[in-house]
C-alpha positions, 0 to 999 in steps of 0.5 A: 516483513514488508514495507509499504508506501502509500501515495494519494492520488497525483502525489509522489507518496504520503507515507512509508512505514516497515512492519514486522509481519510474521504472520502469513496474512494480513489486511490492509483497510480502508475506512469511510470518514463523514461518509467519504474516503479520503481519496476514491482510490490509492497507489499503493507498493508492498516491498519485501523488508529484511527488518524494521528499521529506520534504517530498512525503511531508508534503505527502501525509498528509493526501491519505493518511489521508482516502483510508485512511477511504474503503472500500477495494478488495478486491485478492487476491495477483496483482492491481494496485494502481494510485496514484491519489486518493482510492482505497484498497487492502485487500490481501488475502494468499494464506494456504496460501503464504510470500509474496504479491505485487501489482503496481504 
């Protein structure tokens, strides 16, 4: 299980969710709309979670906000996002492709 916090450039965060992840590999996908990505990059935090409930999401919210305030590690398209405490990723999208994929 993991929790993802995503942020557009300049925002504290736009969205948070918690998911059951019984498999070992997942893909985070960003796609262009009408020829453009919403932003050229995106800050993202992936945290390990013990469940996929609203309570678990609330429990991890402060950790997610704290991680978003840290210096982020750049991850280019095709790179890997590893769920971890105190880790922020700056996803760099492939500007000449209609979508950018990241392994989780």
